[in-house]
C-alpha positions in Angstrom: 129.0 141.4 -8.3 131.5 143.9 -9.1 132.4 146.6 -11.5 136.1 147.0 -12.2 137.3 150.4 -13.6 139.9 149.3 -16.2 140.0 152.9 -18.3 142.7 155.3 -17.4 142.5 158.5 -15.6 144.9 159.7 -18.7 141.8 158.4 -21.2 140.2 161.5 -21.2 143.2 163.2 -22.0 144.2 161.0 -25.2 141.6 163.1 -27.8 140.8 166.9 -27.1 137.1 168.3 -27.3 136.3 170.0 -30.9 134.6 172.9 -30.4 131.6 172.0 -32.5 131.5 169.1 -30.5 131.3 165.2 -30.1 129.3 162.4 -29.1 130.9 159.7 -26.6 129.3 156.2 -25.6 129.8 154.7 -22.6 129.0 151.3 -22.1 128.9 149.1 -18.9 127.2 146.0 -17.8 125.1 146.1 -14.8 125.8 143.0 -13.0 129.5 140.8 -13.7 132.7 141.4 -14.3 133.9 143.7 -17.2 136.6 142.5 -19.4 138.6 145.6 -20.5 137.5 148.3 -22.2 137.2 148.9 -26.1 138.2 152.4 -27.0 137.0 154.1 -30.5 137.5 157.5 -31.7 136.1 158.7 -35.1 135.9 162.3 -36.6 133.1 163.7 -37.8 133.5 165.9 -41.2 132.5 169.0 -39.0 135.6 168.2 -37.4 133.9 166.7 -34.0 134.8 163.5 -32.8 132.9 160.4 -31.8 134.3 158.2 -29.0 132.9 155.2 -27.3 134.2 152.9 -24.7 132.3 149.5 -24.2 132.9 146.4 -22.4 131.9 143.0 -23.1 129.6 141.3 -20.9 127.5 138.2 -21.1 124.4 139.5 -19.5 122.7 143.0 -20.1 124.7 145.9 -20.9 124.2 149.6 -19.9 124.9 152.4 -22.6 124.9 155.8 -22.2 125.8 158.4 -25.2 126.4 161.8 -24.4 126.7 164.7 -26.9 129.5 167.4 -25.7 130.0 170.7 -27.4 132.3 173.3 -25.7 131.6 172.9 -22.2 127.9 171.6 -22.5 127.1 168.0 -21.9 124.1 166.6 -23.0 122.2 162.9 -22.5 121.6 161.8 -26.1 120.8 158.2 -25.5 119.6 155.5 -22.6 120.1 151.6 -23.9 119.7 149.4 -21.0 119.6 150.0 -17.2 115.9 151.5 -14.3 114.7 154.3 -13.5 117.8 155.0 -11.0 120.4 155.1 -14.4 118.6 157.4 -15.9 118.4 159.6 -13.0 122.4 159.3 -12.7 122.6 160.0 -16.4 120.9 163.4 -16.0 123.1 164.1 -13.1 126.2 164.4 -15.6 124.0 167.3 -17.1 123.6 169.0 -14.0 127.0 169.0 -12.7 129.6 171.2 -13.7 132.9 169.1 -13.8 135.2 167.6 -16.1 134.3 165.2 -18.5 136.3 162.4 -17.4 135.2 162.7 -13.8 131.6 162.6 -14.6 132.3 159.4 -16.4 134.5 157.8 -13.2 131.4 158.9 -11.1 128.8 157.4 -13.6 131.1 154.3 -13.1 131.0 154.6 -9.5 127.3 154.7 -8.7 126.7 152.2 -11.6 129.1 150.1 -8.8 127.4 150.8 -5.9 124.0 150.1 -8.0 124.7 146.6 -9.1 125.9 145.5 -5.6 122.6 146.6 -4.2 120.3 142.9 -3.3 117.7 144.9 -4.3 118.7 145.7 -8.2 118.3 142.2 -9.3 114.3 142.4 -8.7 114.1 145.8 -11.2 112.0 145.4 -13.8 114.8 145.6 -16.8 111.8 145.4 -19.7 112.2 149.1 -20.6 114.5 151.7 -19.5 113.3 154.1 -16.8 114.4 156.8 -18.8 112.7 156.3 -21.6 109.4 155.8 -19.9 110.3 159.3 -18.3 111.4 160.9 -21.6 108.1 159.8 -23.0 105.9 161.4 -20.3 105.1 164.7 -18.9 103.6 165.6 -22.3 101.9 169.3 -22.4 101.4 168.5 -25.9 101.6 165.5 -28.7 104.8 165.9 -31.1 101.9 166.6 -33.5 101.5 169.6 -32.1 104.4 171.0 -31.3 105.7 171.4 -34.9 105.2 174.3 -37.1 101.9 173.4 -38.2 100.6 173.3 -34.5 101.8 176.9 -33.8 100.3 178.0 -36.7 97.2 176.6 -35.9 97.7 178.1 -32.4 98.4 181.2 -33.6 95.2 181.3 -35.7 93.3 180.8 -32.6 94.9 183.9 -31.2 93.6 185.6 -33.6 90.5 184.9 -33.1 90.0 185.0 -29.0 92.4 188.3 -28.7 91.0 190.9 -27.3 93.4 193.9 -28.1 96.1 192.2 -29.4 96.3 190.0 -25.8 95.0 186.9 -25.2 93.1 186.2 -21.4 94.3 183.7 -19.3 90.9 182.5 -19.5 90.7 181.9 -22.9 94.4 180.3 -22.8 93.1 176.2 -22.9 90.7 177.0 -26.0 93.3 178.8 -27.8 96.4 175.5 -27.3 93.5 172.7 -28.0 93.4 172.2 -23.8 89.2 172.5 -23.6 88.4 169.6 -22.0 91.0 171.0 -18.8 90.7 174.5 -18.4 91.4 174.7 -15.0 95.1 172.6 -15.5 95.1 175.2 -18.4 95.1 178.1 -16.5 97.5 176.6 -13.8 100.2 176.1 -16.7 99.3 179.8 -18.2 100.6 180.6 -13.9 102.9 178.8 -14.1 104.6 179.8 -17.6 104.0 183.3 -16.6 105.8 182.7 -12.9 109.1 181.4 -14.7 108.9 184.9 -16.7 107.8 187.8 -14.3 104.5 187.9 -16.3 101.9 189.5 -13.7 99.2 190.3 -16.4 96.3 187.9 -17.0 97.1 188.1 -20.7 99.9 187.8 -23.4 100.5 189.0 -26.3 101.2 186.8 -29.4 105.2 186.8 -28.6 104.9 185.6 -24.9 102.4 183.0 -26.3 105.3 181.7 -29.0 107.3 181.7 -26.0 105.3 179.5 -24.1 104.0 177.2 -26.6 108.0 177.1 -26.6 108.1 176.1 -23.7 104.7 173.5 -23.2 105.7 171.6 -26.5 110.0 171.5 -25.8 110.5 167.3 -26.3 113.6 167.5 -23.5 112.6 165.5 -20.6 113.8 168.4 -18.0 112.2 171.3 -20.1 108.6 169.1 -18.9 110.0 168.5 -15.6 110.5 171.9 -14.9 107.4 173.2 -16.2 105.8 170.4 -14.2 107.8 171.6 -10.9 106.4 175.2 -11.4 103.2 174.4 -11.7 103.4 172.5 -8.1 106.1 175.1 -6.9 103.2 178.2 -7.2 105.2 180.6 -4.6 108.2 179.9 -6.7 111.2 179.1 -3.7 111.9 176.0 -5.8 110.4 173.9 -2.9 107.0 172.0 -2.9 105.4 171.8 -0.1 102.7 169.6 1.6 99.8 171.7 0.9 101.5 172.5 -2.9 101.0 168.6 -3.6 97.7 168.5 -2.1 96.5 171.1 -4.3 98.4 169.4 -7.5 97.0 166.1 -6.8 93.2 168.2 -6.5 94.0 169.8 -9.7 95.1 166.5 -12.3 92.1 164.7 -10.1 89.4 167.1 -11.3 91.3 166.9 -15.0 90.3 163.5 -15.0 87.3 163.5 -13.5 88.5 161.1 -10.5 86.0 162.7 -7.7 87.3 160.0 -5.0 90.2 161.1 -5.9 90.0 165.0 -4.9 88.1 163.6 -1.7 91.3 162.1 -0.5 93.8 164.6 -1.8 95.3 165.2 1.8 95.8 161.5 2.8 97.8 161.4 -0.8 100.0 164.9 -0.3 101.1 162.9 2.6 101.8 159.8 1.5 104.3 161.5 -1.9 106.1 163.7 1.3 106.4 160.8 3.2 108.4 158.8 0.2 110.0 161.8 -0.9 110.8 163.7 2.2 112.1 161.2 4.7 113.9 163.6 6.8 111.0 165.6 7.4 112.1 168.8 5.7 108.7 169.8 5.2 109.4 170.5 1.5 110.4 168.2 -1.3 112.8 169.6 -4.7 113.0 169.2 -8.4 115.3 166.1 -8.2 112.5 164.3 -5.6 110.0 164.5 -8.0 112.9 163.5 -10.7 112.9 160.4 -8.8 109.3 159.4 -8.3 108.9 160.1 -12.5 111.4 157.6 -13.1 110.3 155.0 -10.6 106.7 155.5 -12.1 106.0 152.0 -14.3 104.9 152.6 -17.8 101.0 151.4 -17.8 102.0 149.6 -21.3 104.3 147.4 -19.6 101.3 145.9 -17.9 101.2 142.6 -19.5 103.2 139.8 -17.5 105.7 138.1 -19.9 109.4 137.0 -20.3 111.7 138.9 -21.9 111.8 137.2 -24.7 108.2 136.7 -25.7 107.9 140.7 -25.1 110.6 141.3 -27.8 109.1 138.9 -30.4 105.9 140.8 -29.1 107.5 143.8 -29.9 108.6 143.1 -33.0 106.2 141.7 -34.8 104.4 143.5 -37.5 101.3 142.0 -38.7 100.9 144.2 -41.8 98.4 142.8 -44.7 100.7 141.9 -47.9 99.1 144.0 -50.5 98.0 141.9 -54.0 98.0 143.9 -57.3 96.0 141.8 -58.9 92.7 142.4 -58.4 91.2 138.6 -59.3 93.4 137.1 -57.0 92.5 139.9 -54.6 88.6 139.7 -54.7 89.0 135.9 -54.9 90.9 136.4 -51.4 88.5 138.5 -50.6 85.8 136.2 -51.4 87.7 132.9 -49.6 87.6 135.2 -46.5 84.4 136.2 -46.5 82.9 132.3 -47.3 85.6 130.8 -44.4 84.1 133.8 -42.0 80.5 133.4 -42.3 79.8 130.0 -43.5 77.3 129.2 -41.5 75.5 132.2 -42.0 75.7 132.0 -45.9 74.4 128.4 -45.6 71.0 129.3 -43.7 70.8 132.3 -45.6 71.0 130.5 -49.2 68.4 127.6 -47.5 66.1 130.2 -46.7 66.5 132.4 -49.9 66.0 128.7 -52.3 62.7 127.5 -50.1 61.2 131.3 -50.5 61.9 130.9 -54.3 61.1 127.7 -54.6 57.1 128.5 -53.3 57.4 132.0 -55.0 57.2 129.9 -58.7 55.3 127.4 -57.5 52.7 129.5 -57.3 53.6 131.5 -60.2 53.3 128.4 -62.4 50.2 126.9 -61.1 48.4 130.5 -61.3 50.0 130.9 -65.1 47.6 127.6 -66.4 44.6 129.0 -64.4 41.6 130.7 -66.1 42.0 133.8 -64.0 45.7 134.2 -65.7 43.7 135.2 -69.0 41.6 138.0 -67.0 44.8 139.2 -64.3 47.6 138.3 -66.2 51.0 138.4 -64.7 49.7 140.2 -61.4 47.8 137.7 -59.7 50.8 135.2 -61.1 53.3 137.8 -58.6 50.3 138.5 -56.0 49.7 135.0 -55.3 53.9 134.2 -55.1 54.6 136.4 -52.9 51.9 135.2 -50.5 53.5 132.2 -50.7 56.3 133.4 -49.3 54.6 135.5 -46.9 52.6 132.1 -45.0 56.3 130.7 -44.7 57.9 133.6 -43.2 54.9 133.8 -41.0 56.1 130.6 -40.1 59.6 131.2 -39.6 59.7 134.2 -37.8 58.5 132.9 -34.8 61.3 129.9 -34.5 63.8 132.2 -33.9 62.3 133.7 -30.5 61.1 130.5 -28.9 64.1 130.7 -26.6 63.3 127.9 -24.7 63.4 125.7 -27.6 67.1 127.3 -29.1 68.3 127.4 -25.3 67.9 123.9 -25.4 69.5 123.0 -28.9 72.7 125.4 -27.9 72.5 122.9 -24.7 71.8 119.7 -25.4 72.6 119.1 -29.0 75.7 119.8 -31.7 73.5 121.7 -33.8 75.6 125.0 -32.8 78.8 123.1 -35.0 76.6 124.3 -38.4 73.7 126.7 -36.9 74.6 130.4 -35.8 72.0 130.5 -32.9 74.0 133.3 -31.8 72.6 135.2 -34.7 69.1 134.1 -34.0 67.7 137.8 -33.2 68.9 139.0 -36.2 67.9 136.1 -38.5 64.5 136.9 -37.3 65.3 140.7 -38.5 66.0 139.4 -41.9 62.7 137.1 -41.9 60.7 140.5 -41.3 62.4 141.9 -44.2 61.6 138.9 -46.6 57.6 139.5 -45.0 58.0 142.7 -46.1 58.8 142.2 -49.5 56.4 139.5 -49.5 53.2 141.6 -48.5 54.4 143.9 -50.4 53.8 141.9 -53.6 50.8 141.1 -52.8 49.2 143.9 -51.7 50.6 145.9 -54.5 49.7 143.4 -57.4 46.0 143.2 -56.1 45.5 146.8 -55.8 47.0 148.9 -58.9 47.3 145.7 -61.1 44.9 143.0 -60.8 42.1 144.6 -59.2 41.5 147.4 -62.0 42.0 144.3 -64.5 38.8 142.9 -63.5 37.2 146.0 -63.0 37.6 147.1 -66.7 37.3 143.7 -67.9 34.6 143.0 -70.6 31.6 140.3 -70.4 33.1 138.0 -72.1 36.8 138.0 -69.8 34.6 137.9 -66.7 32.4 134.7 -67.6 35.3 132.5 -65.7 35.6 134.6 -62.8 31.7 134.6 -62.0 32.6 131.7 -59.4 35.0 133.0 -57.9 33.3 137.1 -57.4 29.8 136.6 -58.3 27.7 136.9 -60.4 27.2 140.8 -60.5 30.9 142.3 -61.5 32.7 144.5 -58.6 32.1 148.1 -59.7 34.6 149.9 -57.7 37.7 149.1 -55.0 34.9 149.7 -52.1 33.9 146.2 -52.8 37.1 144.9 -52.3 38.2 146.4 -49.4 34.8 145.7 -47.6 34.6 142.3 -47.9 36.5 140.5 -45.5 39.8 139.7 -47.1 39.7 143.6 -47.4 39.8 144.7 -44.5 41.6 141.6 -42.8 44.0 142.4 -45.2 44.3 146.1 -44.7 44.6 146.0 -41.2 47.3 143.6 -41.0 49.1 145.8 -43.2 48.6 149.0 -40.9 49.9 147.0 -37.6 52.6 145.4 -39.5 54.1 148.7 -40.3 53.5 150.1 -37.1 55.2 147.2 -35.4 58.0 147.5 -38.0 58.7 150.6 -37.6 59.0 151.3 -33.7 61.4 148.1 -33.6 64.0 150.3 -35.6 66.8 151.5 -33.7 66.3 155.2 -33.9 62.7 154.7 -32.3 63.0 151.6 -30.0 66.4 153.3 -28.4 64.8 157.0 -28.7 68.0 158.3 -30.5 65.4 161.0 -32.9 65.1 164.0 -30.9 61.1 164.3 -30.9 58.6 166.7 -29.2 57.6 165.3 -25.9 53.9 164.6 -26.8 55.5 162.3 -29.4 58.3 161.3 -27.2 56.2 159.0 -25.0 54.9 156.9 -28.7 58.4 156.0 -28.8 61.2 153.8 -26.4 61.3 149.9 -25.3 57.7 150.2 -24.1 56.8 151.2 -27.2 58.5 148.9 -29.3 57.3 145.8 -26.4 53.6 146.6 -26.7 53.6 147.0 -30.6 55.5 144.1 -31.4 52.8 142.5 -28.9 50.2 143.2 -31.8 51.2 140.4 -33.7 48.6 138.1 -31.9 46.2 140.3 -33.2 48.0 140.0 -36.8 48.1 136.1 -36.7 44.5 136.0 -36.3 43.5 138.8 -39.0 46.2 136.5 -41.2 44.3 133.0 -40.5 41.0 134.7 -41.5 42.6 136.5 -44.4 44.1 133.1 -45.7 40.2 131.2 -45.0 38.4 133.9 -46.9 39.8 133.9 -50.1 38.7 134.8 -53.4 40.3 132.3 -56.0 40.4 128.9 -53.7 37.4 127.6 -51.8 38.7 123.9 -51.1 39.8 124.1 -47.9 42.4 121.2 -48.5 43.5 124.6 -51.1 43.3 127.1 -48.0 46.8 126.4 -46.9 47.9 129.5 -44.4 46.7 127.3 -41.2 49.0 124.3 -42.3 52.1 126.6 -42.8 51.2 128.2 -39.0 50.2 125.0 -37.1 53.6 123.7 -36.2 55.7 127.2 -35.0 52.4 128.8 -33.3 51.6 125.6 -31.5 55.3 125.6 -30.2 55.9 129.6 -29.7 52.0 128.8 -27.6 53.6 126.2 -25.7 56.6 128.3 -25.1 54.8 131.5 -23.4 52.5 128.9 -21.4 55.7 127.6 -19.6 57.2 130.7 -19.4 54.5 131.8 -17.4 54.3 128.6 -15.4 57.6 128.9 -14.6 57.6 132.2 -13.4 54.6 132.0 -11.2 55.9 129.2 -9.5 59.6 129.8 -9.1 58.8 133.2 -6.6 62.0 134.7 -5.3 63.2 136.5 -1.8 64.7 139.3 -2.1 68.3 139.3 -0.8 70.1 142.7 -1.4 69.4 145.7 -3.1 72.1 148.1 -3.7 72.4 151.3 -6.0 76.0 151.6 -6.8 77.4 154.9 -8.9 76.7 155.2 -12.4 72.9 154.4 -11.7 73.4 151.0 -11.4 71.4 149.0 -9.5 72.5 145.5 -8.2 69.1 143.1 -6.9 70.1 139.7 -5.4 67.4 137.0 -5.0 67.1 133.9 -3.7 67.9 130.9 -6.1 64.2 128.7 -6.9 64.4 125.6 -6.5 65.7 123.6 -9.7 66.5 126.7 -11.4 70.3 125.6 -12.8 72.0 127.8 -15.2 75.6 128.4 -17.0 77.8 131.8 -16.8 77.0 134.0 -19.4 73.2 133.2 -19.9 70.4 135.7 -18.9 67.2 135.8 -16.9 63.9 138.3 -17.6 62.9 139.8 -14.7 59.5 141.5 -14.2 58.2 143.6 -11.7 54.3 144.0 -11.1 54.7 147.1 -9.1 56.5 148.7 -12.2 54.0 147.0 -14.9 52.3 143.5 -14.7 53.4 142.7 -18.5 56.6 143.9 -19.2 59.4 141.5 -19.2 63.2 142.3 -19.6 66.3 140.8 -20.3 69.5 140.7 -17.6 72.5 138.8 -17.8 73.2 137.1 -14.7 76.1 138.1 -12.7 76.3 135.0 -10.0 78.0 132.4 -10.9 76.7 128.7 -11.0 78.0 127.9 -7.6 76.4 130.6 -5.6 73.2 130.1 -3.6 71.8 133.3 -4.8 70.7 134.8 -8.4 72.4 138.1 -9.0 71.7 140.8 -12.0 72.9 144.5 -12.4 71.0 146.7 -14.0 71.4 150.5 -15.0 68.8 152.8 -15.3 68.7 154.1 -18.6 65.1 153.6 -19.9 61.4 154.3 -18.7 61.0 150.8 -16.9 64.6 150.9 -15.3 64.5 154.0 -13.6 60.7 153.5 -12.2 62.1 150.2 -11.1 65.0 151.8 -9.3 62.3 154.1 -7.6 60.3 151.6 -6.7 62.8 149.9 -4.4 64.0 153.4 -3.3 60.7 153.9 -1.4 61.1 150.5 -0.2 64.5 150.3 1.5 66.2 152.9 3.5 69.1 155.2 2.4 72.8 154.0 3.2 74.5 154.5 6.2 78.8 155.5 6.2 80.7 153.3 4.2 77.7 151.4 2.3 76.8 151.6 -1.1 73.5 152.7 -2.4 70.4 151.3 -0.6 70.5 148.8 2.7 70.9 145.4 2.4 67.1 144.1 2.8 68.1 141.8 5.3 69.8 144.6 7.5 66.4 146.4 8.1 65.9 146.5 11.5 62.8 145.7 13.8 59.6 144.4 12.8 58.5 147.4 10.7 60.3 146.0 7.5 58.9 147.6 4.1 57.0 145.5 1.9 59.6 144.7 -0.9 58.3 144.7 -4.4 57.3 141.3 -6.1 60.1 140.2 -8.5 59.0 137.5 -11.0 61.8 135.7 -13.2 62.0 133.6 -16.0 64.8 131.5 -17.7 67.6 131.0 -17.9 68.3 131.5 -21.9 71.0 131.2 -23.2 73.6 133.7 -24.7 77.1 133.3 -27.2 79.2 133.8 -23.6 77.8 130.5 -22.2 80.4 128.7 -24.8 82.9 129.8 -23.1 83.7 126.1 -21.5 84.5 125.2 -25.1 87.7 127.0 -25.1 90.9 126.7 -23.2 91.4 130.1 -23.4 89.1 132.8 -23.3 89.4 136.7 -23.9 86.7 138.5 -22.0 86.0 142.5 -23.2 83.5 144.2 -21.7 82.3 147.6 -21.8 80.6 149.6 -19.4 77.5 147.6 -17.7 78.2 145.0 -20.6 81.0 143.4 -18.2 77.8 141.6 -16.3 77.7 138.2 -18.3 81.4 138.0 -18.2 81.9 139.0 -14.5 79.4 135.4 -14.0 82.5 133.9 -16.4 85.1 135.0 -13.7 83.0 133.6 -11.0 82.6 130.6 -12.5 86.2 130.0 -13.3 87.7 131.2 -9.8 84.9 128.7 -8.4 86.7 126.0 -9.8 89.6 127.0 -8.6 88.4 126.8 -5.6 87.1 123.7 -6.1 91.1 122.4 -7.3 92.0 123.7 -4.2 89.7 121.6 -2.1 90.6 118.6 -3.9 94.3 119.3 -3.4 93.7 119.3 0.2 91.0 116.0 -0.1 88.2 117.7 0.8 86.0 116.7 -2.1 86.1 113.1 -2.8 88.0 111.6 -5.8 84.7 111.1 -7.6 84.0 114.7 -7.9 86.7 115.4 -8.6 87.3 114.0 -11.9 83.7 114.9 -12.6 84.6 118.7 -12.5 87.5 118.1 -14.3 85.8 116.5 -17.3 83.5 119.7 -16.9 85.5 122.8 -17.3 87.9 123.0 -19.9 89.1 126.7 -19.4 92.7 127.0 -17.8 93.8 130.6 -19.2 91.3 133.4 -19.0 92.2 137.1 -19.9 89.6 140.2 -18.5 89.8 143.9 -19.6 86.9 146.2 -18.4 86.6 149.3 -20.1 84.6 151.9 -18.2 84.2 155.8 -18.2 83.6 156.7 -14.4 85.7 155.3 -11.4 82.6 154.4 -9.9 82.1 152.0 -11.7 84.3 149.9 -9.9 82.3 149.6 -7.2 79.6 147.6 -9.2 82.3 144.0 -8.7 84.7 145.4 -6.2 83.9 142.1 -4.4 85.0 140.1 -7.3 88.1 141.8 -8.4 89.5 141.3 -4.9 88.5 137.9 -4.5 90.0 136.8 -7.7 92.8 138.4 -6.9 93.4 137.1 -3.4 92.1 133.4 -4.6 94.1 132.8 -7.8 97.4 131.9 -6.8 98.4 130.4 -10.4 97.9 133.5 -12.0 95.0 131.8 -14.2 92.9 135.3 -14.2 94.5 138.0 -15.3 92.3 141.4 -15.2 92.9 144.3 -16.9 90.9 147.3 -15.4 91.0 150.8 -18.2 89.4 154.0 -16.8 89.3 156.0 -20.1 87.9 159.5 -18.2 92.1 159.3 -17.2 94.1 160.7 -19.8 96.9 158.4 -21.5 100.0 157.6 -20.1 102.9 160.3 -20.5 100.1 163.1 -20.6 101.4 165.7 -17.8 97.5 165.2 -17.4 97.9 162.3 -15.2 101.4 161.8 -14.4 101.1 162.6 -11.2 98.0 160.5 -11.2 100.4 157.6 -12.1 103.1 158.6 -9.5 100.8 158.6 -6.7 98.6 155.3 -7.6 102.2 153.6 -8.0 103.0 154.8 -4.7 100.0 154.0 -2.7 99.7 150.1 -4.6 103.2 149.3 -3.9 102.6 150.5 -0.1 99.0 148.7 0.7 98.1 146.9 -2.3 94.9 148.5 -3.4 94.6 151.1 -6.8 93.8 154.4 -5.9 91.1 154.5 -9.0 89.1 151.5 -8.7 89.7 150.9 -5.0 90.9 147.3 -5.8 93.4 144.7 -5.7 94.0 145.2 -9.2 95.1 148.1 -10.7 93.8 150.7 -13.1 95.0 151.5 -16.6 94.4 154.7 -18.4 92.6 155.6 -21.4 91.7 152.3 -24.0 93.5 149.6 -24.7 95.5 149.1 -27.9 93.2 146.2 -28.8 96.0 145.0 -31.5 98.8 144.6 -28.6 96.3 142.6 -26.7 95.5 140.2 -29.6 99.2 139.7 -30.1 99.8 139.4 -26.3 97.1 136.4 -26.4 98.6 135.0 -29.8 102.0 134.7 -28.4 101.4 133.7 -24.9 99.2 130.7 -26.7 100.4 129.3 -29.7 98.4 126.8 -32.1 95.3 127.2 -29.5 91.9 128.2 -29.9 90.8 131.8 -27.9 87.5 132.4 -27.1 87.1 136.1 -27.5 83.6 137.1 -25.9 82.4 140.7 -25.8 79.4 142.7 -24.6 79.3 146.4 -24.5 78.3 148.9 -26.9 78.3 148.2 -30.7 81.1 150.7 -32.0 84.1 148.2 -30.9 82.4 144.7 -32.7 84.2 145.8 -35.4 87.6 146.6 -34.3 87.4 143.5 -32.7 86.2 141.0 -35.3 88.3 142.1 -37.4 91.2 141.6 -35.1 90.1 138.3 -34.3 90.1 137.5 -38.0 93.4 138.9 -38.5 95.2 137.3 -36.2 92.9 133.7 -36.8 94.4 134.1 -40.6 98.4 135.5 -40.0 99.1 133.3 -36.6 99.0 129.8 -35.6 96.3 131.0 -33.0 92.8 131.0 -34.0 90.3 133.5 -32.3 86.6 133.1 -32.4 84.4 136.1 -31.8 81.0 136.4 -29.9 79.4 139.4 -29.4 76.4 139.4 -27.1 72.9 141.2 -28.3 73.4 144.7 -25.8 
């Protein structure tokens, strides 16, 4: 490809440059021949002139706009091109030469660039200059304004000592409290530039510092960053200085592994920027490195047409001013999104209301109504709903039954099995209301009325309460009906209180003596008081004051079927866990206090990705069973779980395995593998029992051609199993194509597996977390040749793209990945992105890539992100042709 220079030398002399300045636009194609020039000139009111030269081309254009004032030239705007284009444009500002000479120089450089064979490989989706102008930010634009300085000035007045701000308080004053070391180096760089040797600055000097670090021009930011690295201010950066700034950046971003390898990475940067081995690099070397570093925001791999469409799309909700229409639309959206839950709740409320009304009317027509009045009708109505709810509350926790129903039947289309625990809580609330109505009506209303009834009024009550009328409350309490009811209420209250999140998750700051009475163990044991409660409930329902015939004592009729079903479930779980012994294959402890257990797969043990199992360790507690997501794939010959040690049981489990295993050697994570221990003196491994598998929302991923998996921290565990299953399917298809698998197996496999595209977003705070599933990440990168799985790792401890504190990390990451194919943060082949994802852009990208498709969104992690992901799923489902079905794990 060529660039023809059609402009004449006299072109720059046709117009004189006004003293007030003018802007000149220069455009040229990146490839292909140029047509003749089109030169236009326009005069501004202030006397300056605008001149532009534009060359027509069918392909991509590069446009550089310069601002010329007297003898000063600055780059105003760059459209198109890449990082090298931006570097060439910056040279227009730095070299003192005639204006026409500068333009001819740029033309020659563009000609050289387009003649390079590697030029076509440059990603033109975004200008390198635009990326650079958005990077190396020490402060945001909002902080750079007058309000920002006012806030800094206010802090100065609070922190200054003798009208001077000490260096130790500089980070607090400028709002960089989380990066004190980085702020200290920034202070030193700004002070060196001004020849300040004192460790404190005045307000005027601080104002100069502030103006420089908030300067939005790229050159100023680059110079500031260069000064931070160039500690001896000689205009050159040595390898030792590079190592120091790498260490500083790694510390500011909490990347401990990067700090350990700072010397290696410093040598890598010097190798790249100092190929002639001068022993130093200069400002322009650093600038080229910055311009070449790819932006984190361009990680979405898509063609330019779709990217343009994605960036231009705006899903701004239209405002409805009519309150009636607005309310109707909100109600219709709510019904559309929650119709499964609504009909179940409506049916439940209808049954409760029907039972309450039936019993209310029944007792209104009995003789007891004339003595106790409406108190007895309310009490009996509440008792009837309590019987029903005490039976119903067992069904949502029959895990085997629910797993079978969701896996083997089509009832999942109308019944929200994912909300089984939430429905369990709703029914518990209904029980609390029923017990309240029953107990309060008896104790505060009908019992007092009976005690104060006249002899004539009491006469019809003798068949129920005896010939002698009760004379005090103690008569009611000491009877079987009384003490069973009181004890039930007490036990129910204990279980209900300890099941609340504040107690179950130890969120309350209680004294140590009371702290032991909370937590998951307290919740688990208190919930198993239900055995006593149900025994008392049956006794209480048999010894009734007002019903003496057995067929009118209906409590056992309500409870019979649910209790038998639940009892069979518990017997099945006990039998299955005792006879499915597992052998521990591997134990490892990873950074972030994560314990990985690999056990043998019991005979006949079948599961789906996304399901979970219960784990019991008798060395910790013979009674406690805790649920954990399965991280292995159904095709693996083992079963694995990853357990984060957060509570008391998990901490004890880790301690038990730490005693049984030897410490890891160099190059190994955590504890030794059990099968690697040498000799005959292998320690006794703790005995593990597993129960399951049980159904979970994530197992429904096979119903979707496209899946969007989102995991926060340890919440990635069920999603990893899905990734491995998709990967195994990819391998299966490769074997089929090579003729390794028979055609019959091939057909069955294709019918069973529908997923054609998977997007995985894993967000974690610590770089060490990537060690948990490092092998899976590398395996996907190695075997997924067709790009079925798209992996995105995010480390939130690293400052977002464009921040000066992470600029060097970004540069180093690009260099190292280009050279070795390994990411410096995760240690995998998958490049890590910094800060948090823009979830709206994630959904936008998915919707544009898969129009008219139904996408399964599966989330597991902290509850804080549920609202945003659910709202985006609903928003994009309503306003695009892509439908997003949101599923979340009960975490």
